[in-house]
C-alpha positions in Angstrom: 0.3 -0.3 0.0 2.8 2.3 1.1 4.4 2.0 -2.8 1.0 2.5 -4.4 2.4 5.8 -5.8 4.6 3.9 -8.3 1.7 2.1 -10.0 0.0 4.9 -10.6 2.4 8.3 -10.7 -0.1 10.3 -12.4 -2.4 10.5 -10.3 -1.0 9.7 -7.0 1.8 12.6 -6.4 4.7 11.7 -4.3 4.2 15.1 -2.7 1.3 17.2 -0.7 2.8 20.3 -2.7 -0.2 20.7 -4.4 -2.5 20.6 -1.6 -0.3 23.3 0.6 -0.7 25.5 -2.5 -4.4 25.2 -2.3 -4.7 26.1 0.9 -1.9 28.7 1.9 -4.1 31.7 0.9 -6.4 30.3 3.3 -4.1 29.6 6.3 -2.9 33.5 6.4 -6.5 34.4 7.1 -6.2 32.0 9.6 -3.1 33.1 11.1 -4.8 36.5 11.5 -6.5 36.5 15.0 -9.2 38.9 14.0 -10.7 37.3 11.4 -12.8 35.0 13.4 -13.7 36.2 16.9 -14.1 32.5 18.0 -13.0 29.1 17.9 -16.4 27.9 16.7 -16.0 30.8 13.6 -12.5 29.1 12.9 -14.1 25.6 12.6 -16.6 26.7 10.5 -14.3 28.3 7.9 -11.9 25.5 8.1 -14.9 23.5 7.3 -16.4 25.7 4.5 -13.1 26.1 3.0 -12.2 22.2 3.1 -15.9 21.8 1.1 -15.1 24.6 -0.9 -11.9 23.2 -2.4 -12.7 19.7 -2.6 -15.4 20.4 -4.9 -13.4 23.1 -7.1 -10.9 20.4 -7.3 -13.3 17.5 -8.7 -14.7 20.1 -11.3 -17.9 20.6 -9.3 -19.6 24.0 -8.5 -18.5 24.7 -5.0 -21.4 26.9 -4.2 -24.2 24.1 -5.7 -22.3 21.9 -3.3 -22.4 23.8 -0.4 -26.2 24.5 -1.0 -26.8 21.0 -1.4 -25.2 20.2 1.9 -26.8 22.9 3.8 -30.4 22.2 2.2 
């Protein structure tokens, strides 16, 4: 299981650089102490951003995805 990326190097990258680049903009928001006013707000923002980026990566409209999860 550990060496599965050797069998499929196109779909399984060796590093997580792509994921880190995708979230780097949002990490700056998280580091700003005045962006959210509570731990609950931080958790909510992290979850929404995660859903948004996952839908965007799967080429799904993120806003429709969020709307379907809320409704």
